[in-house]
N, CA, C and O atoms as a MOPAC input file, in Angstrom:
PM7 MOZYME 1SCF
protein

 N      8.67500 1    -8.77500 1    12.14900 1
 C      8.75200 1    -9.72000 1    11.06900 1
 C      9.05600 1    -9.03800 1     9.73700 1
 O      9.60300 1    -9.68400 1     8.84300 1
 N      8.71800 1    -7.74400 1     9.57000 1
 C      9.01000 1    -7.05200 1     8.31600 1
 C     10.47700 1    -7.16800 1     7.94100 1
 O     10.81600 1    -7.31400 1     6.76700 1
 N     11.34000 1    -7.10300 1     8.93200 1
 C     12.77800 1    -7.14300 1     8.63800 1
 C     13.24300 1    -8.53600 1     8.22100 1
 O     14.36800 1    -8.69600 1     7.74900 1
 N     12.39400 1    -9.53500 1     8.39000 1
 C     12.77900 1   -10.90900 1     8.06400 1
 C     12.04100 1   -11.47300 1     6.85300 1
 O     12.29300 1   -12.61300 1     6.46200 1
 N     11.14900 1   -10.71200 1     6.26100 1
 C     10.32000 1   -11.19600 1     5.16000 1
 C     10.56600 1   -10.34000 1     3.92700 1
 O     10.59300 1    -9.11200 1     4.00700 1
 N     10.74600 1   -11.00100 1     2.78000 1
 C     10.91900 1   -10.22600 1     1.54800 1
 C      9.65300 1   -10.29500 1     0.69400 1
 O      8.77100 1   -11.12000 1     0.93100 1
 N      9.58500 1    -9.41900 1    -0.29200 1
 C      8.39000 1    -9.34400 1    -1.12600 1
 C      8.15600 1   -10.63400 1    -1.89700 1
 O      7.01500 1   -11.06900 1    -2.04600 1
 N      9.21700 1   -11.24200 1    -2.38400 1
 C      9.06500 1   -12.49000 1    -3.13400 1
 C      8.39100 1   -13.55600 1    -2.26800 1
 O      7.49700 1   -14.26700 1    -2.72800 1
 N      8.81900 1   -13.65600 1    -1.03400 1
 C      8.23200 1   -14.63000 1    -0.10900 1
 C      6.73900 1   -14.34900 1     0.09300 1
 O      5.92200 1   -15.26900 1     0.07700 1
 N      6.39700 1   -13.09100 1     0.28100 1
 C      4.99000 1   -12.73000 1     0.45500 1
 C      4.17100 1   -13.04600 1    -0.79600 1
 O      3.05000 1   -13.54500 1    -0.70300 1
 N      4.73900 1   -12.75300 1    -1.96100 1
 C      4.04000 1   -13.05800 1    -3.20900 1
 C      3.79200 1   -14.55300 1    -3.35400 1
 O      2.73900 1   -14.96700 1    -3.83900 1
 N      4.74700 1   -15.35200 1    -2.93900 1
 C      4.58300 1   -16.81000 1    -3.02200 1
 C      3.51000 1   -17.30200 1    -2.05500 1
 O      2.74300 1   -18.20500 1    -2.38800 1
 N      3.45200 1   -16.72400 1    -0.88200 1
 C      2.39800 1   -17.07800 1     0.07800 1
 C      1.03600 1   -16.75000 1    -0.52200 1
 O      0.10400 1   -17.55000 1    -0.44200 1
 N      0.92800 1   -15.57000 1    -1.12100 1
 C     -0.32700 1   -15.13200 1    -1.73300 1
 C     -0.66600 1   -16.00300 1    -2.93300 1
 O     -1.82200 1   -16.39100 1    -3.10800 1
 N      0.33100 1   -16.31700 1    -3.76800 1
 C      0.09100 1   -17.17600 1    -4.93700 1
 C     -0.49800 1   -18.51700 1    -4.47800 1
 O     -1.51300 1   -18.96500 1    -5.01200 1
 N      0.12600 1   -19.13900 1    -3.51300 1
 C     -0.34100 1   -20.43900 1    -3.01900 1
 C     -1.75400 1   -20.33300 1    -2.45700 1
 O     -2.62100 1   -21.14300 1    -2.78300 1
 N     -1.97900 1   -19.33900 1    -1.61900 1
 C     -3.29800 1   -19.12300 1    -1.01600 1
 C     -4.37100 1   -19.00900 1    -2.09500 1
 O     -5.41700 1   -19.65100 1    -2.00100 1
 N     -4.11800 1   -18.20300 1    -3.10800 1
 C     -5.11000 1   -17.95600 1    -4.16000 1
 C     -5.26800 1   -19.15200 1    -5.09400 1
 O     -6.38500 1   -19.47400 1    -5.49900 1
 N     -4.17400 1   -19.80900 1    -5.43800 1
 C     -4.26600 1   -20.96800 1    -6.32600 1
 C     -5.01300 1   -22.11500 1    -5.64900 1
 O     -5.76800 1   -22.83200 1    -6.30500 1
 N     -4.81400 1   -22.29400 1    -4.36100 1
 C     -5.53700 1   -23.34800 1    -3.63300 1
 C     -7.04800 1   -23.10900 1    -3.66000 1
 O     -7.82800 1   -24.05400 1    -3.53700 1
 N     -7.45300 1   -21.87800 1    -3.81600 1
 C     -8.87300 1   -21.52400 1    -3.82900 1
 C     -9.40500 1   -21.29100 1    -5.23800 1
 O    -10.57000 1   -20.93700 1    -5.41900 1
 N     -8.53800 1   -21.49200 1    -6.24200 1
 C     -8.91300 1   -21.32600 1    -7.65700 1
 C     -9.41000 1   -19.90700 1    -7.94000 1
 O    -10.42100 1   -19.71200 1    -8.61500 1
 N     -8.68600 1   -18.92700 1    -7.41500 1
 C     -9.08800 1   -17.53900 1    -7.56900 1
 C     -8.44100 1   -16.82800 1    -8.75700 1
 O     -8.76500 1   -15.67000 1    -9.02000 1
 N     -7.54100 1   -17.48600 1    -9.47600 1
 C     -6.89500 1   -16.80700 1   -10.61200 1
 C     -7.91900 1   -16.23500 1   -11.57600 1
 O     -7.71600 1   -15.14700 1   -12.11500 1
 N     -9.00900 1   -16.94100 1   -11.80200 1
 C    -10.02100 1   -16.48900 1   -12.76100 1
 C    -10.71300 1   -15.18800 1   -12.32800 1
 O    -11.30700 1   -14.49400 1   -13.15400 1
 N    -10.63500 1   -14.86900 1   -11.05300 1
 C    -11.24300 1   -13.63600 1   -10.54400 1
 C    -10.24100 1   -12.50200 1   -10.37100 1
 O    -10.62600 1   -11.34500 1   -10.20200 1
 N     -8.97900 1   -12.83300 1   -10.41400 1
 C     -7.93900 1   -11.85100 1   -10.10300 1
 C     -7.26500 1   -11.31300 1   -11.35600 1
 O     -6.08100 1   -11.54800 1   -11.59800 1
 N     -8.05000 1   -10.58200 1   -12.14800 1
 C     -7.47800 1    -9.87800 1   -13.29700 1
 C     -7.05400 1    -8.48100 1   -12.85100 1
 O     -7.40200 1    -8.04200 1   -11.75500 1
 N     -6.31600 1    -7.79700 1   -13.68900 1
 C     -5.76400 1    -6.48800 1   -13.31500 1
 C     -6.84600 1    -5.49300 1   -12.90600 1
 O     -6.69400 1    -4.77400 1   -11.91800 1
 N     -7.93800 1    -5.45400 1   -13.66700 1
 C     -9.00900 1    -4.50600 1   -13.37600 1
 C     -9.60800 1    -4.75800 1   -11.99100 1
 O     -9.73900 1    -3.83500 1   -11.18700 1
 N     -9.96600 1    -5.99800 1   -11.72200 1
 C    -10.62000 1    -6.29700 1   -10.45600 1
 C     -9.68000 1    -6.15500 1    -9.26100 1
 O    -10.11000 1    -5.74900 1    -8.18200 1
 N     -8.40900 1    -6.48300 1    -9.44300 1
 C     -7.44700 1    -6.28800 1    -8.35900 1
 C     -7.23200 1    -4.80000 1    -8.08700 1
 O     -7.13800 1    -4.38500 1    -6.93200 1
 N     -7.15400 1    -3.99500 1    -9.15600 1
 C     -6.98800 1    -2.55000 1    -8.97600 1
 C     -8.21800 1    -1.94900 1    -8.28800 1
 O     -8.08700 1    -1.08900 1    -7.41800 1
 N     -9.39600 1    -2.39800 1    -8.67500 1
 C    -10.62400 1    -1.93500 1    -8.01800 1
 C    -10.59600 1    -2.32800 1    -6.54600 1
 O    -10.95400 1    -1.53100 1    -5.67900 1
 N    -10.17400 1    -3.55100 1    -6.26700 1
 C    -10.07900 1    -4.01800 1    -4.88900 1
 C     -9.13500 1    -3.16200 1    -4.06300 1
 O     -9.41700 1    -2.85600 1    -2.90500 1
 N     -8.00800 1    -2.77600 1    -4.66200 1
 C     -7.04900 1    -1.91200 1    -3.96500 1
 C     -7.71400 1    -0.58600 1    -3.59600 1
 O     -7.57900 1    -0.10200 1    -2.47200 1
 N     -8.43200 1    -0.00900 1    -4.55600 1
 C     -9.09700 1     1.27400 1    -4.30100 1
 C    -10.16200 1     1.14100 1    -3.20600 1
 O    -10.28700 1     2.01500 1    -2.34800 1
 N    -10.91300 1     0.06300 1    -3.23900 1
 C    -11.95900 1    -0.14800 1    -2.23500 1
 C    -11.35000 1    -0.32600 1    -0.85100 1
 O    -11.80700 1     0.27800 1     0.11900 1
 N    -10.31800 1    -1.15800 1    -0.76600 1
 C     -9.68200 1    -1.38700 1     0.53300 1
 C     -8.99900 1    -0.12200 1     1.05100 1
 O     -9.00400 1     0.14000 1     2.25400 1
 N     -8.40800 1     0.66800 1     0.14000 1
 C     -7.80100 1     1.93800 1     0.55200 1
 C     -8.88000 1     2.88400 1     1.08700 1
 O     -8.63800 1     3.62500 1     2.04000 1
 N    -10.05700 1     2.85900 1     0.48100 1
 C    -11.17400 1     3.67500 1     0.97000 1
 C    -11.62200 1     3.22200 1     2.35100 1
 O    -11.95700 1     4.04200 1     3.20600 1
 N    -11.62300 1     1.90300 1     2.56300 1
 C    -11.98600 1     1.39100 1     3.88400 1
 C    -10.95200 1     1.81900 1     4.92900 1
 O    -11.30200 1     2.06200 1     6.08400 1
 N     -9.70300 1     1.91000 1     4.53400 1
 C     -8.66000 1     2.42100 1     5.42100 1
 C     -8.93300 1     3.89200 1     5.75800 1
 O     -8.81600 1     4.30700 1     6.91100 1
 N     -9.29200 1     4.66000 1     4.75000 1
 C     -9.57100 1     6.08200 1     4.96500 1
 C    -10.74400 1     6.31900 1     5.91400 1
 O    -10.76900 1     7.32100 1     6.63000 1
 N    -11.69800 1     5.41800 1     5.92500 1
 C    -12.85800 1     5.57700 1     6.79800 1
 C    -12.46300 1     5.72000 1     8.26800 1
 O    -13.18000 1     6.35400 1     9.04300 1
 N    -11.35400 1     5.14800 1     8.64400 1
 C    -10.91400 1     5.22500 1    10.04000 1
 C    -10.44600 1     6.63500 1    10.43000 1
 O    -10.32600 1     6.95000 1    11.61400 1
 N    -10.18500 1     7.47300 1     9.43000 1
 C     -9.59100 1     8.78300 1     9.70700 1
 C    -10.48800 1     9.96700 1     9.33900 1
 O    -10.20000 1    11.10500 1     9.70900 1
 N    -11.55800 1     9.70200 1     8.62200 1
 C    -12.39300 1    10.80200 1     8.13500 1
 C    -12.94700 1    11.61800 1     9.30700 1
 O    -13.44500 1    11.07600 1    10.29300 1
 N    -12.84100 1    12.92600 1     9.15900 1
 C    -13.35400 1    13.90600 1    10.11600 1
 C    -12.70600 1    13.82100 1    11.49200 1
 O    -13.28300 1    14.28300 1    12.47600 1
 N    -11.53300 1    13.24600 1    11.57100 1
 C    -10.82700 1    13.16600 1    12.84900 1
 C     -9.68600 1    14.17800 1    12.87000 1
 O     -9.03400 1    14.42400 1    11.85600 1
 N     -9.46600 1    14.74300 1    14.01600 1
 C     -8.33800 1    15.65300 1    14.19400 1
 C     -7.05100 1    14.83000 1    14.28300 1
 O     -7.10100 1    13.60600 1    14.41000 1
 N     -5.91000 1    15.49700 1    14.21700 1
 C     -4.63100 1    14.80500 1    14.37300 1
 C     -4.57800 1    14.05200 1    15.69900 1
 O     -4.07000 1    12.93300 1    15.76900 1
 N     -5.10600 1    14.67800 1    16.74600 1
 C     -5.09900 1    14.04400 1    18.06300 1
 C     -5.96500 1    12.78600 1    18.06400 1
 O     -5.57200 1    11.76200 1    18.62200 1
 N     -7.13000 1    12.85900 1    17.44800 1
 C     -8.01600 1    11.69400 1    17.38900 1
 C     -7.40200 1    10.55600 1    16.57500 1
 O     -7.57900 1     9.38400 1    16.90900 1
 N     -6.68700 1    10.90100 1    15.51500 1
 C     -6.00600 1     9.87800 1    14.71800 1
 C     -4.94400 1     9.18400 1    15.55700 1
 O     -4.83700 1     7.95800 1    15.54600 1
 N     -4.16000 1     9.97200 1    16.28500 1
 C     -3.14500 1     9.38100 1    17.16800 1
 C     -3.77900 1     8.45100 1    18.19900 1
 O     -3.23000 1     7.39600 1    18.51800 1
 N     -4.93300 1     8.84800 1    18.71300 1
 C     -5.63800 1     8.01700 1    19.69100 1
 C     -6.05700 1     6.67900 1    19.08600 1
 O     -6.09700 1     5.66500 1    19.78300 1
 N     -6.37100 1     6.67500 1    17.78500 1
 C     -6.71400 1     5.41700 1    17.10400 1
 C     -5.56500 1     4.41900 1    17.20900 1
 O     -5.78300 1     3.22600 1    17.41700 1
 N     -4.35300 1     4.91600 1    17.06200 1
 C     -3.19600 1     4.02600 1    17.09000 1
 C     -2.81000 1     3.61600 1    18.50800 1
 O     -2.03400 1     2.67900 1    18.69600 1
 N     -3.34800 1     4.31000 1    19.49700 1
 C     -3.12000 1     3.93600 1    20.88800 1
 C     -4.21500 1     3.01900 1    21.42700 1
 O     -4.10200 1     2.49400 1    22.53500 1
 N     -5.26200 1     2.83000 1    20.65100 1
 C     -6.36600 1     1.95000 1    21.01200 1
 C     -6.14500 1     0.61800 1    20.29200 1
 O     -6.14000 1     0.56400 1    19.06200 1
 N     -5.96300 1    -0.44500 1    21.05800 1
 C     -5.61500 1    -1.75600 1    20.49000 1
 C     -6.61400 1    -2.22500 1    19.43900 1
 O     -6.21700 1    -2.69800 1    18.37400 1
 N     -7.89100 1    -2.09900 1    19.72700 1
 C     -8.92000 1    -2.56500 1    18.79100 1
 C     -8.91600 1    -1.74700 1    17.50000 1
 O     -8.96300 1    -2.31000 1    16.40600 1
 N     -8.85900 1    -0.42800 1    17.62600 1
 C     -8.85800 1     0.43000 1    16.44100 1
 C     -7.58300 1     0.22800 1    15.62000 1
 O     -7.62900 1     0.20200 1    14.39000 1
 N     -6.46100 1     0.08800 1    16.29600 1
 C     -5.19700 1    -0.14600 1    15.58400 1
 C     -5.25400 1    -1.46300 1    14.81800 1
 O     -4.74600 1    -1.55100 1    13.70000 1
 N     -5.85900 1    -2.47100 1    15.40200 1
 C     -5.99600 1    -3.75900 1    14.71500 1
 C     -6.87900 1    -3.61900 1    13.47700 1
 O     -6.57700 1    -4.19500 1    12.43100 1
 N     -7.96600 1    -2.86100 1    13.58800 1
 C     -8.84500 1    -2.64200 1    12.43500 1
 C     -8.10700 1    -1.91400 1    11.31500 1
 O     -8.23000 1    -2.28000 1    10.14600 1
 N     -7.34800 1    -0.89400 1    11.66900 1
 C     -6.55900 1    -0.14800 1    10.68700 1
 C     -5.52100 1    -1.07000 1    10.05400 1
 O     -5.33200 1    -1.06300 1     8.83800 1
 N     -4.85400 1    -1.85900 1    10.88100 1
 C     -3.83400 1    -2.78500 1    10.38600 1
 C     -4.42000 1    -3.79600 1     9.40900 1
 O     -3.78300 1    -4.13900 1     8.41300 1
 N     -5.63000 1    -4.27400 1     9.68700 1
 C     -6.28100 1    -5.22300 1     8.79200 1
 C     -6.58200 1    -4.59500 1     7.43500 1
 O     -6.42500 1    -5.24400 1     6.40100 1
 N     -7.00800 1    -3.34800 1     7.43600 1
 C     -7.26400 1    -2.66400 1     6.15600 1
 C     -5.95700 1    -2.47000 1     5.38000 1
 O     -5.91900 1    -2.62500 1     4.16000 1
 N     -4.89800 1    -2.13000 1     6.09900 1
 C     -3.59700 1    -1.98400 1     5.44500 1
 C     -3.14900 1    -3.32100 1     4.85000 1
 O     -2.60500 1    -3.36200 1     3.74700 1
 N     -3.38100 1    -4.40900 1     5.58200 1
 C     -3.01700 1    -5.73500 1     5.08500 1
 C     -3.83000 1    -6.09200 1     3.84400 1
 O     -3.30600 1    -6.71800 1     2.92300 1
 N     -5.10100 1    -5.70400 1     3.80900 1
 C     -5.93100 1    -5.95900 1     2.62800 1
 C     -5.37000 1    -5.24000 1     1.40000 1
 O     -5.30100 1    -5.81700 1     0.31500 1
 N     -4.97200 1    -3.98200 1     1.57600 1
 C     -4.38400 1    -3.21800 1     0.47200 1
 C     -3.09600 1    -3.89100 1     0.00600 1
 O     -2.88000 1    -4.06600 1    -1.19300 1
 N     -2.24900 1    -4.26400 1     0.94800 1
 C     -0.97500 1    -4.90300 1     0.60900 1
 C     -1.20000 1    -6.24100 1    -0.09300 1
 O     -0.52400 1    -6.55300 1    -1.07300 1
 N     -2.13700 1    -7.01900 1     0.40200 1
 C     -2.45400 1    -8.30700 1    -0.21500 1
 C     -2.79200 1    -8.11600 1    -1.69300 1
 O     -2.22500 1    -8.77900 1    -2.56100 1
 N     -3.71300 1    -7.21000 1    -1.96400 1
 C     -4.15300 1    -7.00900 1    -3.34400 1
 C     -3.04600 1    -6.41900 1    -4.21500 1
 O     -2.92400 1    -6.78500 1    -5.38400 1
 N     -2.25100 1    -5.52500 1    -3.67200 1
 C     -1.13200 1    -4.95600 1    -4.41900 1
 C     -0.10300 1    -6.03200 1    -4.75700 1
 O      0.38200 1    -6.10900 1    -5.88600 1
 N      0.22100 1    -6.85500 1    -3.77500 1
 C      1.17100 1    -7.94500 1    -4.02700 1
 C      0.58800 1    -8.96400 1    -5.00300 1
 O      1.30700 1    -9.49700 1    -5.84900 1
 N     -0.69700 1    -9.23300 1    -4.88900 1
 C     -1.34100 1   -10.17500 1    -5.81900 1
 C     -1.29600 1    -9.63600 1    -7.23700 1
 O     -1.00900 1   -10.38400 1    -8.17100 1
 N     -1.57200 1    -8.35800 1    -7.41400 1
 C     -1.49600 1    -7.74200 1    -8.74100 1
 C     -0.08500 1    -7.83900 1    -9.29900 1
 O      0.10500 1    -8.18800 1   -10.46400 1
 N      0.89000 1    -7.53600 1    -8.47900 1
 C      2.28200 1    -7.60000 1    -8.95100 1
 C      2.70300 1    -9.04000 1    -9.21900 1
 O      3.47700 1    -9.29500 1   -10.14200 1
 N      2.21000 1    -9.97200 1    -8.43300 1
 C      2.52700 1   -11.39000 1    -8.64500 1
 C      1.89700 1   -11.90300 1    -9.93000 1
 O      2.55100 1   -12.61300 1   -10.69300 1
 N      0.65000 1   -11.56200 1   -10.18100 1
 C     -0.06100 1   -12.04600 1   -11.38100 1
 C      0.53100 1   -11.49500 1   -12.66400 1
 O      0.49700 1   -12.16000 1   -13.69900 1
 N      1.08100 1   -10.27100 1   -12.60900 1
 C      1.54700 1    -9.61600 1   -13.83000 1
 C      3.05800 1    -9.38600 1   -13.84600 1
 O      3.56200 1    -8.54300 1   -14.58800 1
 N      3.76600 1   -10.14400 1   -13.02100 1
 C      5.24200 1   -10.13900 1   -13.01900 1
 C      5.83600 1    -8.73500 1   -12.91400 1
 O      6.68100 1    -8.34900 1   -13.72100 1
 N      5.39800 1    -7.99700 1   -11.94100 1
 C      5.93600 1    -6.65900 1   -11.68000 1
 C      6.80900 1    -6.74500 1   -10.43900 1
 O      6.36800 1    -7.18800 1    -9.37800 1
 N      8.04200 1    -6.32000 1   -10.59000 1
 C      8.99700 1    -6.33300 1    -9.47500 1
 C      8.83000 1    -5.03300 1    -8.69000 1
 O      9.39700 1    -4.00100 1    -9.04900 1
 N      8.05300 1    -5.09600 1    -7.62300 1
 C      7.72500 1    -3.89200 1    -6.86200 1
 C      8.95000 1    -3.20300 1    -6.28200 1
 O      9.01500 1    -1.97400 1    -6.27100 1
 N      9.91800 1    -3.96700 1    -5.80400 1
 C     11.12900 1    -3.34700 1    -5.24400 1
 C     11.83000 1    -2.51000 1    -6.30400 1
 O     12.21900 1    -1.37100 1    -6.04500 1
 N     11.99100 1    -3.07400 1    -7.49500 1
 C     12.64100 1    -2.35000 1    -8.59100 1
 C     11.85500 1    -1.09600 1    -8.96000 1
 O     12.42600 1    -0.02300 1    -9.15600 1
 N     10.54200 1    -1.25100 1    -9.05200 1
 C      9.70100 1    -0.11800 1    -9.44300 1
 C      9.72200 1     0.98300 1    -8.39000 1
 O      9.71200 1     2.16700 1    -8.72600 1
 N      9.75100 1     0.60100 1    -7.13200 1
 C      9.81200 1     1.60000 1    -6.06800 1
 C     11.12700 1     2.37300 1    -6.12500 1
 O     11.13600 1     3.59600 1    -5.98700 1
 N     12.22500 1     1.66900 1    -6.32600 1
 C     13.53200 1     2.32600 1    -6.41900 1
 C     13.55200 1     3.28800 1    -7.61200 1
 O     14.05200 1     4.40700 1    -7.49800 1
 N     13.00600 1     2.85200 1    -8.75800 1
 C     12.95100 1     3.72900 1    -9.93900 1
 C     12.09900 1     4.96400 1    -9.66000 1
 O     12.46200 1     6.07700 1   -10.03900 1
 N     10.96200 1     4.75700 1    -8.99400 1
 C     10.06500 1     5.87700 1    -8.70600 1
 C     10.70600 1     6.86700 1    -7.73700 1
 O     10.56100 1     8.07900 1    -7.90100 1
 N     11.41000 1     6.36100 1    -6.73600 1
 C     12.10500 1     7.26300 1    -5.81600 1
 C     13.15900 1     8.05800 1    -6.57300 1
 O     13.33100 1     9.25100 1    -6.32100 1
 N     13.86900 1     7.41200 1    -7.50200 1
 C     14.85100 1     8.12500 1    -8.32400 1
 C     14.21500 1     9.25900 1    -9.11100 1
 O     14.77200 1    10.35400 1    -9.18700 1
 N     13.05300 1     9.00300 1    -9.69400 1
 C     12.33100 1    10.05300 1   -10.43100 1
 C     11.91500 1    11.17900 1    -9.48800 1
 O     11.99300 1    12.35500 1    -9.84400 1
 N     11.47200 1    10.81100 1    -8.28200 1
 C     11.03200 1    11.82700 1    -7.33100 1
 C     12.19500 1    12.65200 1    -6.78400 1
 O     12.01800 1    13.82200 1    -6.44700 1
 N     13.38500 1    12.05000 1    -6.69500 1
 C     14.57500 1    12.81100 1    -6.28900 1
 C     14.80900 1    13.94700 1    -7.28000 1
 O     15.14200 1    15.06700 1    -6.89100 1
 N     14.63100 1    13.64800 1    -8.55100 1
 C     14.81300 1    14.67300 1    -9.59300 1
 C     13.66200 1    15.67800 1    -9.59300 1
 O     13.87600 1    16.88100 1    -9.73900 1
 N     12.46900 1    15.18300 1    -9.43200 1
 C     11.27100 1    16.02000 1    -9.49300 1
 C     11.14900 1    16.94800 1    -8.28000 1
 O     10.65600 1    18.07100 1    -8.38900 1
 N     11.60600 1    16.45700 1    -7.12400 1
 C     11.47900 1    17.21200 1    -5.87800 1
 C     12.84800 1    17.38200 1    -5.21800 1
 O     13.11900 1    16.74600 1    -4.20000 1
 N     13.71200 1    18.22600 1    -5.78000 1
 C     15.04600 1    18.40400 1    -5.19600 1
 C     14.97200 1    19.00300 1    -3.79100 1
 O     14.16300 1    19.88900 1    -3.51600 1
 N     15.82400 1    18.50400 1    -2.92400 1
 C     15.81500 1    18.90700 1    -1.51600 1
 C     15.87800 1    20.41800 1    -1.35600 1
 O     15.13700 1    20.99700 1    -0.56100 1
 N     16.75800 1    21.05100 1    -2.11000 1
 C     16.94900 1    22.49500 1    -1.93900 1
 C     15.71200 1    23.31300 1    -2.29300 1
 O     15.60200 1    24.46500 1    -1.87200 1
 N     14.77500 1    22.74300 1    -3.06000 1
 C     13.56000 1    23.48700 1    -3.41600 1
 C     12.34300 1    23.01700 1    -2.63200 1
 O     11.35300 1    23.74200 1    -2.53700 1
 N     12.40100 1    21.82400 1    -2.07300 1
 C     11.22400 1    21.21400 1    -1.46200 1
 C     11.28400 1    21.14300 1     0.05600 1
 O     10.24700 1    21.23500 1     0.71400 1
 N     12.45300 1    20.98300 1     0.61800 1
 C     12.57700 1    20.71000 1     2.04500 1
 C     11.77400 1    21.69700 1     2.88300 1
 O     11.93300 1    22.91200 1     2.76600 1
 N     10.90800 1    21.14800 1     3.73000 1
 C     10.09900 1    21.96900 1     4.61700 1
 C      8.82400 1    22.48700 1     3.99200 1
 O      8.04400 1    23.16300 1     4.66300 1
 N      8.58900 1    22.18600 1     2.71800 1
 C      7.39400 1    22.68200 1     2.02700 1
 C      6.39800 1    21.53500 1     1.83200 1
 O      6.78600 1    20.38800 1     1.60800 1
 N      5.14200 1    21.86100 1     1.92100 1
 C      4.13300 1    20.84900 1     1.60000 1
 C      3.54400 1    21.07900 1     0.22200 1
 O      2.55800 1    20.44500 1    -0.15200 1
 N      4.14000 1    21.97600 1    -0.52500 1
 C      3.67700 1    22.26200 1    -1.88200 1
 C      4.38200 1    21.36100 1    -2.86400 1
 O      5.50600 1    20.91600 1    -2.63300 1
 N      3.70500 1    21.09800 1    -3.96600 1
 C      4.34700 1    20.36600 1    -5.04500 1
 C      5.42600 1    21.24100 1    -5.65800 1
 O      5.31600 1    22.46700 1    -5.65700 1
 N      6.46300 1    20.61300 1    -6.18000 1
 C      7.56400 1    21.33100 1    -6.80100 1
 C      7.06400 1    22.30000 1    -7.86000 1
 O      7.58400 1    23.41000 1    -7.98100 1
 N      6.05000 1    21.88600 1    -8.63700 1
 C      5.55300 1    22.73500 1    -9.71100 1
 C      4.86900 1    23.99300 1    -9.19300 1
 O      4.67500 1    24.94500 1    -9.94800 1
 N      4.50100 1    24.00800 1    -7.91200 1
 C      3.84600 1    25.17300 1    -7.34000 1
 C      4.85200 1    26.17400 1    -6.76900 1
 O      4.48600 1    27.30700 1    -6.45500 1
 N      6.11700 1    25.76500 1    -6.63300 1
 C      7.10900 1    26.64600 1    -6.02700 1
 C      7.57900 1    27.72600 1    -6.97300 1
 O      8.41700 1    28.54900 1    -6.60400 1

């Protein structure tokens, strides 16, 4: 479904869902950003102290994969809600950020390295 759904459509689904529940009064930038951090932390809980092999096993276990997917959906929901409430075009911002990173991390200096460009 990812290939058939655009961000605008998702934002509209979220807008309708939240407006029907009168949640605008609770969804200010601060609280949405806090929510993103909390949900991202809940996502991290699935991986803490696990080896690479154990992490891979999580994605091969239907129940664990569903739990991870739900946390990812929570993060996405709040991120899209924040962008919807404050008129931020995420696609545009992502493209701009990738452009900045192309300059910051040139292939010839970064490829194959896990170090930041400034450390090279």
